[in-house]
C-alpha positions as CSV (number, residue, x, y, z in Angstrom):
1,M,7.2,-83.1,47.2
2,A,10.6,-81.4,47.0
3,T,12.5,-81.3,50.2
4,K,13.3,-77.8,51.4
5,T,17.0,-77.3,51.9
6,K,17.9,-75.1,54.8
7,R,20.4,-72.4,53.9
8,P,23.6,-72.5,55.9
9,Y,24.2,-69.8,58.4
10,L,27.4,-68.0,57.7
11,Y,28.9,-66.9,61.0
12,E,31.8,-65.4,59.1
13,V,29.4,-62.8,57.7
14,D,28.7,-61.7,61.3
15,L,32.5,-61.4,61.8
16,M,32.8,-59.3,58.6
17,R,30.0,-57.0,59.9
18,V,31.9,-56.4,63.1
19,I,35.2,-55.7,61.3
20,F,33.5,-53.4,58.8
21,I,31.6,-51.5,61.4
22,F,34.8,-51.1,63.5
23,G,36.6,-49.9,60.4
24,V,33.9,-47.3,59.7
25,L,34.0,-46.0,63.2
26,L,37.8,-45.8,63.1
27,N,37.7,-44.1,59.7
28,H,35.4,-41.3,60.9
29,T,37.1,-41.0,64.3
30,T,40.5,-40.4,62.6
31,T,38.9,-37.9,60.2
32,V,37.7,-35.9,63.2
33,Y,41.1,-36.1,64.8
34,M,42.8,-34.9,61.6
35,A,40.6,-31.8,61.5
36,H,41.8,-30.8,64.9
37,I,45.6,-31.5,64.6
38,V,48.1,-28.8,63.5
39,N,48.7,-28.8,59.8
40,T,52.0,-30.4,58.6
41,S,52.6,-32.0,62.1
42,N,53.9,-35.5,62.2
43,S,50.7,-36.7,63.8
44,Q,48.6,-35.3,61.0
45,T,50.9,-36.7,58.3
46,F,50.7,-40.1,59.9
47,L,46.9,-40.1,60.1
48,E,46.6,-38.9,56.5
49,A,49.1,-41.4,55.2
50,T,47.4,-44.3,56.9
51,H,43.9,-43.2,56.3
52,L,43.4,-45.1,53.0
53,I,43.9,-48.4,54.8
54,L,40.5,-47.8,56.4
55,H,38.6,-47.3,53.1
56,F,38.1,-51.1,52.6
57,T,34.9,-50.8,54.6
58,R,32.7,-49.3,51.9
59,M,33.6,-51.9,49.3
60,G,33.4,-54.5,52.0
61,F,29.8,-53.7,52.7
62,M,29.0,-53.7,49.0
63,F,30.5,-57.1,48.7
64,M,28.6,-58.4,51.7
65,S,25.3,-57.0,50.4
66,G,25.7,-59.0,47.1
67,L,26.7,-62.1,49.1
68,V,23.8,-62.1,51.5
69,L,21.2,-61.2,48.9
70,T,22.4,-64.0,46.6
71,L,22.5,-66.5,49.5
72,N,18.9,-65.7,50.4
73,Y,17.4,-65.5,46.9
74,Y,19.5,-67.2,44.3
75,N,17.8,-70.6,44.7
76,R,14.3,-69.4,45.3
77,E,11.4,-69.1,42.8
78,P,11.7,-65.6,41.2
79,H,8.8,-63.8,43.0
80,W,10.5,-60.5,42.4
81,V,7.5,-58.3,43.3
82,T,7.5,-59.9,46.8
83,F,11.2,-59.3,47.0
84,W,10.9,-55.6,46.0
85,K,8.0,-55.1,48.4
86,K,10.0,-56.5,51.3
87,R,13.3,-54.9,50.5
88,F,11.9,-51.4,49.6
89,S,9.8,-51.3,52.7
90,S,12.7,-52.3,55.0
91,S,15.1,-49.8,53.5
92,G,12.8,-47.3,51.9
93,I,10.9,-46.3,55.0
94,P,14.1,-45.4,57.0
95,Y,15.4,-43.5,53.9
96,L,12.2,-41.5,53.6
97,A,12.4,-40.6,57.3
98,W,15.4,-38.4,56.6
99,D,15.5,-35.1,54.7
100,A,17.4,-36.5,51.8
101,I,14.8,-38.1,49.7
102,I,16.0,-37.2,46.2
103,H,19.7,-37.3,46.4
104,G,20.5,-39.2,49.6
105,D,23.3,-36.7,50.2
106,Q,23.0,-36.2,53.9
107,F,24.2,-38.2,56.9
108,Y,25.8,-40.9,54.7
109,M,22.3,-41.8,53.3
110,Y,24.1,-42.5,50.0
111,Y,24.5,-46.1,51.0
112,I,20.8,-46.7,51.3
113,L,20.3,-45.0,47.9
114,V,22.9,-47.3,46.3
115,T,21.2,-50.3,48.0
116,L,17.8,-49.3,46.7
117,Q,19.3,-49.3,43.2
118,L,20.8,-52.7,43.8
119,Y,17.4,-54.1,44.7
120,V,16.0,-52.8,41.4
121,L,18.9,-54.5,39.4
122,F,19.3,-57.6,41.6
123,P,16.9,-59.8,39.4
124,L,19.2,-59.0,36.4
125,L,22.2,-60.0,38.5
126,V,20.6,-63.4,39.3
127,M,19.6,-63.8,35.7
128,L,23.2,-63.1,34.5
129,F,24.7,-65.9,36.6
130,K,21.9,-68.4,35.9
131,K,21.9,-67.8,32.1
132,M,25.7,-68.3,32.0
133,P,26.4,-71.1,34.5
134,N,29.7,-72.1,32.9
135,S,31.0,-68.6,32.6
136,H,31.0,-67.2,36.1
137,A,34.8,-66.8,36.3
138,G,34.6,-65.0,33.0
139,I,31.9,-62.7,34.3
140,M,34.1,-61.7,37.2
141,V,37.1,-61.1,34.9
142,V,35.1,-58.7,32.7
143,S,33.6,-57.1,35.8
144,F,37.0,-56.5,37.3
145,I,38.4,-54.9,34.1
146,I,35.4,-52.6,33.9
147,Q,35.9,-51.7,37.6
148,I,39.5,-50.8,37.0
149,F,38.6,-48.5,34.1
150,L,35.9,-46.9,36.1
151,M,38.3,-46.1,38.9
152,I,40.9,-44.7,36.5
153,G,38.2,-42.6,34.8
154,I,36.9,-41.3,38.1
155,K,40.4,-40.4,39.5
156,Y,42.2,-39.1,36.4
157,W,39.5,-38.0,33.8
158,L,36.4,-37.0,35.6
159,P,37.9,-34.1,37.6
160,H,38.7,-32.3,34.4
161,V,35.2,-32.6,32.8
162,D,32.3,-30.2,33.2
163,T,29.6,-32.4,34.7
164,S,27.2,-29.6,35.6
165,H,24.7,-30.7,33.0
166,W,25.0,-34.5,33.7
167,W,22.3,-36.5,35.3
168,F,22.7,-36.5,39.1
169,L,23.7,-40.2,39.5
170,F,26.5,-39.7,36.9
171,K,28.1,-36.6,38.2
172,N,27.6,-37.8,41.8
173,Y,29.1,-41.2,41.0
174,G,29.4,-42.1,44.7
175,E,25.7,-42.7,44.8
176,N,25.6,-44.7,41.5
177,V,25.3,-48.5,42.0
178,L,27.2,-49.2,38.7
179,V,30.3,-47.7,40.2
180,Y,30.4,-50.6,42.7
181,Q,29.3,-53.3,40.3
182,F,32.3,-55.5,40.8
183,Y,31.9,-55.7,44.6
184,F,28.2,-56.7,44.3
185,L,29.0,-59.3,41.6
186,F,31.9,-60.7,43.6
187,G,29.7,-61.1,46.6
188,A,27.2,-63.0,44.4
189,F,30.0,-65.1,43.0
190,V,31.3,-66.1,46.4
191,S,27.8,-67.0,47.6
192,I,27.2,-69.2,44.5
193,H,30.6,-70.9,44.8
194,Y,30.9,-70.7,48.5
195,K,32.4,-74.2,49.1
196,E,35.1,-73.7,46.4
197,V,35.9,-70.2,47.7
198,D,36.0,-71.4,51.3
199,K,38.4,-74.2,50.3
200,F,40.6,-71.8,48.3
201,I,40.9,-69.4,51.3
202,G,41.7,-72.3,53.6
203,D,44.4,-73.6,51.3
204,H,46.0,-70.2,50.8
205,A,45.3,-68.4,54.1
206,K,48.9,-67.4,54.7
207,A,49.4,-66.1,51.2
208,I,46.1,-64.2,51.3
209,G,47.0,-62.7,54.7
210,F,50.4,-61.6,53.5
211,F,49.0,-60.1,50.3
212,T,46.4,-58.2,52.2
213,A,49.0,-56.8,54.6
214,V,51.2,-55.7,51.6
215,L,48.2,-54.0,49.9
216,A,47.2,-52.3,53.2
217,L,50.7,-50.9,53.8
218,G,50.9,-50.1,50.1
219,T,48.3,-47.4,50.6
220,V,50.9,-45.4,52.5
221,A,53.1,-45.4,49.3
222,L,50.0,-44.6,47.3
223,Y,49.4,-41.6,49.5
224,W,52.9,-40.4,48.9
225,C,52.5,-41.0,45.2
226,N,49.3,-39.0,45.0
227,I,50.7,-36.1,46.9
228,H,54.3,-35.8,45.7
229,I,54.2,-37.3,42.2
230,L,50.7,-36.8,40.9
231,K,50.3,-33.6,42.8
232,L,46.6,-34.4,43.6
233,S,44.3,-32.5,45.9
234,M,43.8,-34.0,49.4
235,A,40.2,-34.9,48.3
236,A,41.5,-36.9,45.4
237,T,44.3,-38.4,47.5
238,M,41.8,-39.7,50.1
239,S,39.2,-40.9,47.5
240,V,38.0,-44.5,48.0
241,H,38.3,-44.9,44.2
242,Q,42.0,-45.7,43.9
243,P,43.4,-47.6,40.9
244,T,46.5,-48.4,42.9
245,C,48.5,-50.3,40.2
246,W,48.0,-47.4,37.8
247,C,49.5,-44.9,40.2
248,M,52.4,-47.2,41.1
249,T,53.4,-47.5,37.4
250,R,53.5,-43.8,36.7
């Protein structure tokens, strides 16, 4: 009889949840403040210029969803009907309780709609990693390249296209799970290779921290680039889909 291996409890996931929740609250709080501050004032400019720093939370939650789901189900027998029954009941019932059943476009219900799509596709995600056990790094490289092109298309191409006849999940890309594919896949990758990733982070903690700080402060420069060089609208400037490197090389 096979010995059942107990999954490790990742306390760092709880810490990530706290950080992401705090970031979400701070994001929406500063948005409310900006709406009540005099236009062109130094206070408003400061809040606008630093606002993109807080947009890591959406992608962070996507990453964490991929990580936790993979941690819980990657090494189980693939009883996907049971998986869907459990997951759709836990997320679907709260979703149906709100008046946003079709589009999920009220009260930030888009996230549950994206999560429901992830549940549908999750067996394919698991199959991808299991069928290509020696190509996980390659999968992530391809996924990252696709993600960069998606963000470039969303920011620079899509605003100039008539999408009125497009299917809802394509013209309202914020509710499309494929737009966040890299973050879900990266979460799965970290779960599968947790020990290696944990060691890498431990060995390079200072460099990662420095790089993170540089990227965070770099969003201020990105804001300036969006406004003064690219002449984008405030909505496009504040979008969470920002191919930073593309803007900086203009």
